[in-house]
PDB file of N, CA, C and O in Angstrom:
ATOM      1  N   MET A   1       0.693  -1.240   0.080  1.00  0.00           N
ATOM      2  CA  MET A   1      -0.138  -0.491  -0.224  1.00  0.00           C
ATOM      3  C   MET A   1       1.044   1.310  -0.279  1.00  0.00           C
ATOM      4  O   MET A   1       2.033   1.563   0.411  1.00  0.00           O
ATOM      5  N   ASP A   2       0.524   1.989  -1.118  1.00  0.00           N
ATOM      6  CA  ASP A   2       1.315   3.423  -1.089  1.00  0.00           C
ATOM      7  C   ASP A   2       1.159   3.753  -0.018  1.00  0.00           C
ATOM      8  O   ASP A   2       0.144   3.222   0.432  1.00  0.00           O
ATOM      9  N   LYS A   3       1.827   4.620   0.939  1.00  0.00           N
ATOM     10  CA  LYS A   3       1.225   5.895   1.883  1.00  0.00           C
ATOM     11  C   LYS A   3       0.775   7.116   1.930  1.00  0.00           C
ATOM     12  O   LYS A   3       0.347   7.742   2.900  1.00  0.00           O
ATOM     13  N   LYS A   4       0.945   7.576   0.321  1.00  0.00           N
ATOM     14  CA  LYS A   4      -0.178   8.657   0.203  1.00  0.00           C
ATOM     15  C   LYS A   4      -1.150   8.611  -0.622  1.00  0.00           C
ATOM     16  O   LYS A   4      -1.802   9.592  -0.981  1.00  0.00           O
ATOM     17  N   LYS A   5      -1.362   7.149  -1.083  1.00  0.00           N
ATOM     18  CA  LYS A   5      -2.693   6.775  -1.796  1.00  0.00           C
ATOM     19  C   LYS A   5      -3.699   6.594  -0.619  1.00  0.00           C
ATOM     20  O   LYS A   5      -4.895   6.882  -0.640  1.00  0.00           O
ATOM     21  N   LEU A   6      -3.098   6.146   0.247  1.00  0.00           N
ATOM     22  CA  LEU A   6      -3.849   5.589   1.787  1.00  0.00           C
ATOM     23  C   LEU A   6      -4.499   6.900   2.109  1.00  0.00           C
ATOM     24  O   LEU A   6      -5.710   7.113   2.172  1.00  0.00           O
ATOM     25  N   GLY A   7      -3.330   7.911   2.341  1.00  0.00           N
ATOM     26  CA  GLY A   7      -3.530   9.121   2.737  1.00  0.00           C
ATOM     27  C   GLY A   7      -5.094  10.243   2.207  1.00  0.00           C
ATOM     28  O   GLY A   7      -6.084  10.721   2.762  1.00  0.00           O
ATOM     29  N   LYS A   8      -4.569  10.223   1.022  1.00  0.00           N
ATOM     30  CA  LYS A   8      -5.682  10.676  -0.147  1.00  0.00           C
ATOM     31  C   LYS A   8      -7.043   9.886   0.598  1.00  0.00           C
ATOM     32  O   LYS A   8      -7.886  10.512   1.239  1.00  0.00           O
ATOM     33  N   ARG A   9      -7.077   8.540   0.404  1.00  0.00           N
ATOM     34  CA  ARG A   9      -8.316   7.921   0.454  1.00  0.00           C
ATOM     35  C   ARG A   9      -8.732   8.284   2.403  1.00  0.00           C
ATOM     36  O   ARG A   9      -9.894   7.935   2.609  1.00  0.00           O
ATOM     37  N   ILE A  10      -8.302   8.650   3.231  1.00  0.00           N
ATOM     38  CA  ILE A  10      -8.338   9.020   4.420  1.00  0.00           C
ATOM     39  C   ILE A  10      -9.008  10.145   4.278  1.00  0.00           C
ATOM     40  O   ILE A  10     -10.222  10.140   4.483  1.00  0.00           O
ATOM     41  N   LYS A  11      -8.255  11.471   3.851  1.00  0.00           N
ATOM     42  CA  LYS A  11      -8.420  12.380   3.295  1.00  0.00           C
ATOM     43  C   LYS A  11      -9.680  12.486   3.124  1.00  0.00           C
ATOM     44  O   LYS A  11     -10.286  13.015   4.055  1.00  0.00           O
ATOM     45  N   LEU A  12     -10.606  11.970   1.742  1.00  0.00           N
ATOM     46  CA  LEU A  12     -11.643  12.041   1.503  1.00  0.00           C
ATOM     47  C   LEU A  12     -12.280  11.419   2.068  1.00  0.00           C
ATOM     48  O   LEU A  12     -13.343  11.819   1.592  1.00  0.00           O
ATOM     49  N   ALA A  13     -12.597  10.593   2.859  1.00  0.00           N
ATOM     50  CA  ALA A  13     -13.270   9.643   3.355  1.00  0.00           C
ATOM     51  C   ALA A  13     -14.183  10.544   4.296  1.00  0.00           C
ATOM     52  O   ALA A  13     -15.383  10.674   4.538  1.00  0.00           O
ATOM     53  N   ARG A  14     -12.399  11.359   4.885  1.00  0.00           N
ATOM     54  CA  ARG A  14     -12.911  12.120   6.345  1.00  0.00           C
ATOM     55  C   ARG A  14     -13.860  13.362   6.101  1.00  0.00           C
ATOM     56  O   ARG A  14     -14.611  13.807   6.969  1.00  0.00           O
ATOM     57  N   VAL A  15     -13.688  14.089   4.272  1.00  0.00           N
ATOM     58  CA  VAL A  15     -14.276  15.220   3.756  1.00  0.00           C
ATOM     59  C   VAL A  15     -15.932  15.014   3.724  1.00  0.00           C
ATOM     60  O   VAL A  15     -16.866  15.719   4.109  1.00  0.00           O
ATOM     61  N   GLU A  16     -15.846  13.702   3.077  1.00  0.00           N
ATOM     62  CA  GLU A  16     -17.234  13.534   2.612  1.00  0.00           C
ATOM     63  C   GLU A  16     -18.430  13.494   4.072  1.00  0.00           C
ATOM     64  O   GLU A  16     -19.624  13.719   4.266  1.00  0.00           O
ATOM     65  N   LYS A  17     -17.037  12.995   4.983  1.00  0.00           N
ATOM     66  CA  LYS A  17     -18.166  13.212   6.443  1.00  0.00           C
ATOM     67  C   LYS A  17     -18.447  14.438   6.932  1.00  0.00           C
ATOM     68  O   LYS A  17     -19.189  14.625   7.897  1.00  0.00           O
ATOM     69  N   ASP A  18     -17.931  15.230   6.361  1.00  0.00           N
ATOM     70  CA  ASP A  18     -17.962  16.794   6.696  1.00  0.00           C
ATOM     71  C   ASP A  18     -16.966  16.571   8.144  1.00  0.00           C
ATOM     72  O   ASP A  18     -17.402  17.271   9.058  1.00  0.00           O
ATOM     73  N   LEU A  19     -15.873  15.846   8.497  1.00  0.00           N
ATOM     74  CA  LEU A  19     -15.106  16.571   9.586  1.00  0.00           C
ATOM     75  C   LEU A  19     -14.155  16.832   9.829  1.00  0.00           C
ATOM     76  O   LEU A  19     -13.329  16.266   9.112  1.00  0.00           O
ATOM     77  N   SER A  20     -13.663  17.615  10.713  1.00  0.00           N
ATOM     78  CA  SER A  20     -12.538  18.163  10.509  1.00  0.00           C
ATOM     79  C   SER A  20     -10.886  17.038  10.751  1.00  0.00           C
ATOM     80  O   SER A  20     -10.901  15.920  10.236  1.00  0.00           O
ATOM     81  N   GLN A  21      -9.965  17.374  11.323  1.00  0.00           N
ATOM     82  CA  GLN A  21      -8.838  16.335  11.236  1.00  0.00           C
ATOM     83  C   GLN A  21      -8.862  16.245  13.130  1.00  0.00           C
ATOM     84  O   GLN A  21      -8.900  15.052  13.429  1.00  0.00           O
ATOM     85  N   GLU A  22      -8.854  16.926  14.097  1.00  0.00           N
ATOM     86  CA  GLU A  22      -9.225  17.115  15.441  1.00  0.00           C
ATOM     87  C   GLU A  22     -10.373  16.494  15.125  1.00  0.00           C
ATOM     88  O   GLU A  22     -10.098  15.295  15.113  1.00  0.00           O
ATOM     89  N   GLN A  23     -11.803  16.684  14.793  1.00  0.00           N
ATOM     90  CA  GLN A  23     -12.658  15.788  15.077  1.00  0.00           C
ATOM     91  C   GLN A  23     -12.414  14.872  15.245  1.00  0.00           C
ATOM     92  O   GLN A  23     -12.390  14.482  16.412  1.00  0.00           O
ATOM     93  N   LEU A  24     -11.927  13.559  13.652  1.00  0.00           N
ATOM     94  CA  LEU A  24     -11.782  12.616  13.441  1.00  0.00           C
ATOM     95  C   LEU A  24     -10.609  12.243  14.511  1.00  0.00           C
ATOM     96  O   LEU A  24     -10.830  11.098  14.906  1.00  0.00           O
ATOM     97  N   ALA A  25      -9.495  12.763  15.098  1.00  0.00           N
ATOM     98  CA  ALA A  25      -9.109  12.622  16.210  1.00  0.00           C
ATOM     99  C   ALA A  25      -9.794  11.683  17.031  1.00  0.00           C
ATOM    100  O   ALA A  25      -9.813  10.454  17.100  1.00  0.00           O
ATOM    101  N   ASP A  26     -10.588  13.015  17.889  1.00  0.00           N
ATOM    102  CA  ASP A  26     -10.730  12.436  18.919  1.00  0.00           C
ATOM    103  C   ASP A  26     -11.858  11.557  18.789  1.00  0.00           C
ATOM    104  O   ASP A  26     -12.205  11.127  19.889  1.00  0.00           O
ATOM    105  N   LEU A  27     -12.725  11.037  17.591  1.00  0.00           N
ATOM    106  CA  LEU A  27     -13.087  10.123  17.571  1.00  0.00           C
ATOM    107  C   LEU A  27     -12.734   9.129  17.679  1.00  0.00           C
ATOM    108  O   LEU A  27     -13.430   8.320  18.292  1.00  0.00           O
ATOM    109  N   ILE A  28     -11.862   8.865  17.293  1.00  0.00           N
ATOM    110  CA  ILE A  28     -10.921   7.444  17.217  1.00  0.00           C
ATOM    111  C   ILE A  28      -9.591   7.484  18.535  1.00  0.00           C
ATOM    112  O   ILE A  28      -8.819   6.534  18.660  1.00  0.00           O
ATOM    113  N   LYS A  29      -9.502   8.913  19.562  1.00  0.00           N
ATOM    114  CA  LYS A  29      -8.832   8.628  20.145  1.00  0.00           C
ATOM    115  C   LYS A  29      -7.159   8.820  19.989  1.00  0.00           C
ATOM    116  O   LYS A  29      -6.244   8.229  20.562  1.00  0.00           O
ATOM    117  N   ALA A  30      -7.148   9.584  19.268  1.00  0.00           N
ATOM    118  CA  ALA A  30      -5.813   9.867  18.533  1.00  0.00           C
ATOM    119  C   ALA A  30      -5.852  11.714  18.977  1.00  0.00           C
ATOM    120  O   ALA A  30      -6.606  12.475  19.583  1.00  0.00           O
ATOM    121  N   LYS A  31      -3.823  11.829  17.838  1.00  0.00           N
ATOM    122  CA  LYS A  31      -3.811  12.950  17.828  1.00  0.00           C
ATOM    123  C   LYS A  31      -4.252  13.658  16.529  1.00  0.00           C
ATOM    124  O   LYS A  31      -4.192  13.002  15.489  1.00  0.00           O
ATOM    125  N   GLN A  32      -4.848  15.399  16.475  1.00  0.00           N
ATOM    126  CA  GLN A  32      -4.997  15.471  15.257  1.00  0.00           C
ATOM    127  C   GLN A  32      -3.286  15.751  14.332  1.00  0.00           C
ATOM    128  O   GLN A  32      -3.366  16.130  13.163  1.00  0.00           O
ATOM    129  N   LYS A  33      -1.973  15.551  14.906  1.00  0.00           N
ATOM    130  CA  LYS A  33      -1.659  15.383  14.105  1.00  0.00           C
ATOM    131  C   LYS A  33      -1.101  14.372  13.562  1.00  0.00           C
ATOM    132  O   LYS A  33      -0.326  14.434  12.608  1.00  0.00           O
ATOM    133  N   SER A  34      -1.568  13.056  14.312  1.00  0.00           N
ATOM    134  CA  SER A  34      -1.619  12.285  13.785  1.00  0.00           C
ATOM    135  C   SER A  34      -2.256  11.392  12.125  1.00  0.00           C
ATOM    136  O   SER A  34      -1.883  10.586  11.273  1.00  0.00           O
ATOM    137  N   ILE A  35      -3.642  12.414  12.577  1.00  0.00           N
ATOM    138  CA  ILE A  35      -4.186  12.232  11.517  1.00  0.00           C
ATOM    139  C   ILE A  35      -3.361  13.293  10.437  1.00  0.00           C
ATOM    140  O   ILE A  35      -3.141  12.598   9.445  1.00  0.00           O
ATOM    141  N   SER A  36      -2.882  14.492  10.231  1.00  0.00           N
ATOM    142  CA  SER A  36      -2.253  14.914   9.525  1.00  0.00           C
ATOM    143  C   SER A  36      -1.455  14.062   8.845  1.00  0.00           C
ATOM    144  O   SER A  36      -1.617  13.626   7.705  1.00  0.00           O
ATOM    145  N   ARG A  37      -0.306  13.786   9.856  1.00  0.00           N
ATOM    146  CA  ARG A  37       0.803  12.474   9.201  1.00  0.00           C
ATOM    147  C   ARG A  37      -0.084  11.629   8.118  1.00  0.00           C
ATOM    148  O   ARG A  37       0.157  11.636   6.910  1.00  0.00           O
ATOM    149  N   TYR A  38      -1.214  10.853   8.774  1.00  0.00           N
ATOM    150  CA  TYR A  38      -1.341   9.889   7.731  1.00  0.00           C
ATOM    151  C   TYR A  38      -1.812  10.128   6.480  1.00  0.00           C
ATOM    152  O   TYR A  38      -1.596   9.336   5.562  1.00  0.00           O
ATOM    153  N   GLU A  39      -2.762  11.664   6.267  1.00  0.00           N
ATOM    154  CA  GLU A  39      -3.283  11.986   5.240  1.00  0.00           C
ATOM    155  C   GLU A  39      -1.951  12.538   4.141  1.00  0.00           C
ATOM    156  O   GLU A  39      -2.106  12.248   2.954  1.00  0.00           O
ATOM    157  N   THR A  40      -0.754  13.267   4.506  1.00  0.00           N
ATOM    158  CA  THR A  40       0.206  13.058   3.517  1.00  0.00           C
ATOM    159  C   THR A  40       1.011  12.424   3.765  1.00  0.00           C
ATOM    160  O   THR A  40       2.186  12.777   3.665  1.00  0.00           O
ATOM    161  N   GLY A  41       0.683  11.436   4.113  1.00  0.00           N
ATOM    162  CA  GLY A  41       1.275  10.554   3.656  1.00  0.00           C
ATOM    163  C   GLY A  41       3.145   9.864   4.447  1.00  0.00           C
ATOM    164  O   GLY A  41       3.923   9.041   3.964  1.00  0.00           O
ATOM    165  N   ILE A  42       3.231  10.610   5.664  1.00  0.00           N
ATOM    166  CA  ILE A  42       4.537  11.023   6.294  1.00  0.00           C
ATOM    167  C   ILE A  42       4.994   9.931   7.258  1.00  0.00           C
ATOM    168  O   ILE A  42       6.083   9.753   7.803  1.00  0.00           O
ATOM    169  N   ALA A  43       3.436   9.009   7.329  1.00  0.00           N
ATOM    170  CA  ALA A  43       3.034   8.073   8.183  1.00  0.00           C
ATOM    171  C   ALA A  43       1.463   6.829   8.187  1.00  0.00           C
ATOM    172  O   ALA A  43       0.255   7.061   8.126  1.00  0.00           O
ATOM    173  N   LEU A  44       2.007   5.935   8.258  1.00  0.00           N
ATOM    174  CA  LEU A  44       0.842   5.242   8.109  1.00  0.00           C
ATOM    175  C   LEU A  44       0.275   4.743   9.342  1.00  0.00           C
ATOM    176  O   LEU A  44       1.000   4.435  10.288  1.00  0.00           O
ATOM    177  N   PRO A  45      -1.347   4.620   9.388  1.00  0.00           N
ATOM    178  CA  PRO A  45      -1.895   4.104  10.627  1.00  0.00           C
ATOM    179  C   PRO A  45      -0.769   2.340  10.872  1.00  0.00           C
ATOM    180  O   PRO A  45       0.212   1.837  10.325  1.00  0.00           O
ATOM    181  N   SER A  46      -1.673   2.002  11.965  1.00  0.00           N
ATOM    182  CA  SER A  46      -1.702   0.640  12.536  1.00  0.00           C
ATOM    183  C   SER A  46      -2.769   0.006  12.021  1.00  0.00           C
ATOM    184  O   SER A  46      -3.598   0.812  11.599  1.00  0.00           O
ATOM    185  N   LEU A  47      -3.053  -1.036  11.899  1.00  0.00           N
ATOM    186  CA  LEU A  47      -4.194  -1.577  11.433  1.00  0.00           C
ATOM    187  C   LEU A  47      -5.050  -1.274  12.317  1.00  0.00           C
ATOM    188  O   LEU A  47      -6.052  -0.678  11.922  1.00  0.00           O
ATOM    189  N   GLU A  48      -4.919  -1.596  13.805  1.00  0.00           N
ATOM    190  CA  GLU A  48      -5.856  -0.905  14.605  1.00  0.00           C
ATOM    191  C   GLU A  48      -6.351  -0.157  14.288  1.00  0.00           C
ATOM    192  O   GLU A  48      -7.539  -0.294  13.996  1.00  0.00           O
ATOM    193  N   THR A  49      -5.510   1.424  14.136  1.00  0.00           N
ATOM    194  CA  THR A  49      -6.388   2.361  14.133  1.00  0.00           C
ATOM    195  C   THR A  49      -6.947   2.561  13.007  1.00  0.00           C
ATOM    196  O   THR A  49      -7.882   3.360  12.942  1.00  0.00           O
ATOM    197  N   LEU A  50      -6.313   1.599  11.409  1.00  0.00           N
ATOM    198  CA  LEU A  50      -7.208   1.948  10.296  1.00  0.00           C
ATOM    199  C   LEU A  50      -8.572   1.377  10.647  1.00  0.00           C
ATOM    200  O   LEU A  50      -9.483   1.732   9.901  1.00  0.00           O
ATOM    201  N   GLU A  51      -8.915   0.464  11.758  1.00  0.00           N
ATOM    202  CA  GLU A  51      -9.722  -0.301  11.725  1.00  0.00           C
ATOM    203  C   GLU A  51     -11.172   0.968  12.514  1.00  0.00           C
ATOM    204  O   GLU A  51     -12.394   0.977  12.363  1.00  0.00           O
ATOM    205  N   LYS A  52     -10.137   1.955  13.408  1.00  0.00           N
ATOM    206  CA  LYS A  52     -11.386   3.056  14.311  1.00  0.00           C
ATOM    207  C   LYS A  52     -11.741   4.071  13.232  1.00  0.00           C
ATOM    208  O   LYS A  52     -12.700   4.841  13.296  1.00  0.00           O
ATOM    209  N   ILE A  53     -10.482   3.953  11.798  1.00  0.00           N
ATOM    210  CA  ILE A  53     -10.717   5.216  10.851  1.00  0.00           C
ATOM    211  C   ILE A  53     -11.839   4.307   9.742  1.00  0.00           C
ATOM    212  O   ILE A  53     -12.250   4.805   8.694  1.00  0.00           O
ATOM    213  N   SER A  54     -11.955   3.874   9.889  1.00  0.00           N
ATOM    214  CA  SER A  54     -12.784   2.665   8.776  1.00  0.00           C
ATOM    215  C   SER A  54     -14.026   3.182   9.245  1.00  0.00           C
ATOM    216  O   SER A  54     -14.713   4.018   8.658  1.00  0.00           O
ATOM    217  N   GLY A  55     -14.365   2.436  10.741  1.00  0.00           N
ATOM    218  CA  GLY A  55     -15.725   2.635  11.359  1.00  0.00           C
ATOM    219  C   GLY A  55     -16.047   4.080  11.430  1.00  0.00           C
ATOM    220  O   GLY A  55     -16.910   4.422  10.621  1.00  0.00           O
ATOM    221  N   VAL A  56     -15.580   5.001  12.181  1.00  0.00           N
ATOM    222  CA  VAL A  56     -15.753   6.083  12.231  1.00  0.00           C
ATOM    223  C   VAL A  56     -16.228   6.919  10.916  1.00  0.00           C
ATOM    224  O   VAL A  56     -16.977   7.896  10.891  1.00  0.00           O
ATOM    225  N   LEU A  57     -15.623   6.301   9.894  1.00  0.00           N
ATOM    226  CA  LEU A  57     -15.868   6.903   8.527  1.00  0.00           C
ATOM    227  C   LEU A  57     -16.822   6.299   7.554  1.00  0.00           C
ATOM    228  O   LEU A  57     -17.235   6.677   6.457  1.00  0.00           O
ATOM    229  N   LYS A  58     -17.074   5.111   8.380  1.00  0.00           N
ATOM    230  CA  LYS A  58     -18.310   4.248   7.305  1.00  0.00           C
ATOM    231  C   LYS A  58     -17.905   3.417   6.564  1.00  0.00           C
ATOM    232  O   LYS A  58     -18.597   2.434   6.300  1.00  0.00           O
ATOM    233  N   LYS A  59     -16.676   3.602   6.035  1.00  0.00           N
ATOM    234  CA  LYS A  59     -16.025   2.885   4.515  1.00  0.00           C
ATOM    235  C   LYS A  59     -15.436   1.212   5.260  1.00  0.00           C
ATOM    236  O   LYS A  59     -14.988   0.732   6.301  1.00  0.00           O
ATOM    237  N   PRO A  60     -15.796   0.883   3.998  1.00  0.00           N
ATOM    238  CA  PRO A  60     -15.449  -0.751   4.646  1.00  0.00           C
ATOM    239  C   PRO A  60     -14.159  -0.791   4.539  1.00  0.00           C
ATOM    240  O   PRO A  60     -13.618  -0.061   3.708  1.00  0.00           O
ATOM    241  N   PHE A  61     -13.203  -1.863   5.557  1.00  0.00           N
ATOM    242  CA  PHE A  61     -11.881  -1.795   5.524  1.00  0.00           C
ATOM    243  C   PHE A  61     -10.999  -1.898   4.106  1.00  0.00           C
ATOM    244  O   PHE A  61      -9.851  -1.454   4.143  1.00  0.00           O
ATOM    245  N   ALA A  62     -11.345  -2.294   3.242  1.00  0.00           N
ATOM    246  CA  ALA A  62     -10.793  -3.091   2.041  1.00  0.00           C
ATOM    247  C   ALA A  62     -10.795  -1.387   1.475  1.00  0.00           C
ATOM    248  O   ALA A  62      -9.645  -1.033   1.217  1.00  0.00           O
ATOM    249  N   TYR A  63     -11.751  -0.382   1.256  1.00  0.00           N
ATOM    250  CA  TYR A  63     -11.720   0.898   0.835  1.00  0.00           C
ATOM    251  C   TYR A  63     -10.417   1.537   0.880  1.00  0.00           C
ATOM    252  O   TYR A  63      -9.969   2.262  -0.008  1.00  0.00           O
ATOM    253  N   PHE A  64      -9.831   1.225   1.975  1.00  0.00           N
ATOM    254  CA  PHE A  64      -8.507   2.004   2.669  1.00  0.00           C
ATOM    255  C   PHE A  64      -7.441   1.051   2.029  1.00  0.00           C
ATOM    256  O   PHE A  64      -6.362   1.631   2.155  1.00  0.00           O
ATOM    257  N   LEU A  65      -7.287   0.040   1.498  1.00  0.00           N
ATOM    258  CA  LEU A  65      -6.138  -1.011   1.379  1.00  0.00           C
ATOM    259  C   LEU A  65      -6.281  -1.021  -0.236  1.00  0.00           C
ATOM    260  O   LEU A  65      -5.480  -0.344  -0.880  1.00  0.00           O
ATOM    261  N   ASP A  66      -7.178  -1.694  -0.840  1.00  0.00           N
ATOM    262  CA  ASP A  66      -7.890  -1.914  -1.996  1.00  0.00           C
ATOM    263  C   ASP A  66      -6.905  -1.280  -3.139  1.00  0.00           C
ATOM    264  O   ASP A  66      -7.492  -0.265  -3.515  1.00  0.00           O
ATOM    265  N   ASP A  67      -5.934  -1.381  -3.714  1.00  0.00           N
ATOM    266  CA  ASP A  67      -5.042  -0.364  -4.631  1.00  0.00           C
ATOM    267  C   ASP A  67      -5.689  -0.093  -6.002  1.00  0.00           C
ATOM    268  O   ASP A  67      -5.353   0.830  -6.743  1.00  0.00           O
ATOM    269  N   LYS A  68      -6.719  -1.058  -6.278  1.00  0.00           N
ATOM    270  CA  LYS A  68      -7.514  -1.302  -7.658  1.00  0.00           C
ATOM    271  C   LYS A  68      -8.917  -0.324  -7.886  1.00  0.00           C
ATOM    272  O   LYS A  68      -9.377   0.048  -8.965  1.00  0.00           O
ATOM    273  N   MET A  69      -9.568   0.038  -6.160  1.00  0.00           N
ATOM    274  CA  MET A  69     -10.621   1.046  -6.045  1.00  0.00           C
ATOM    275  C   MET A  69     -10.055   1.749  -6.976  1.00  0.00           C
ATOM    276  O   MET A  69     -10.658   1.713  -8.048  1.00  0.00           O
ATOM    277  N   PHE A  70      -8.546   2.751  -6.934  1.00  0.00           N
ATOM    278  CA  PHE A  70      -8.747   4.517  -7.400  1.00  0.00           C
ATOM    279  C   PHE A  70      -7.602   3.881  -8.858  1.00  0.00           C
ATOM    280  O   PHE A  70      -6.988   4.640  -9.608  1.00  0.00           O
ATOM    281  N   ASP A  71      -7.587   3.052  -8.900  1.00  0.00           N
ATOM    282  CA  ASP A  71      -6.215   3.290  -9.917  1.00  0.00           C
ATOM    283  C   ASP A  71      -7.185   3.274 -11.480  1.00  0.00           C
ATOM    284  O   ASP A  71      -6.616   3.417 -12.562  1.00  0.00           O
TER     285      ASP A  71
END
């Protein structure tokens, strides 16, 4: 999984839900800076964190991991 592609998907799903980075961070009990780092591709979330993000943003887990969905 490409970090930048994953970050774009996280951001797109977050914006679709009309959430700020800070709101998403609060909902998954993380720091806003972590969300920023995921969205910019600087860092990868753990699978556990990605599962939380998936639940909050109401996207299937595969949405974030499947390279073919956006190619």
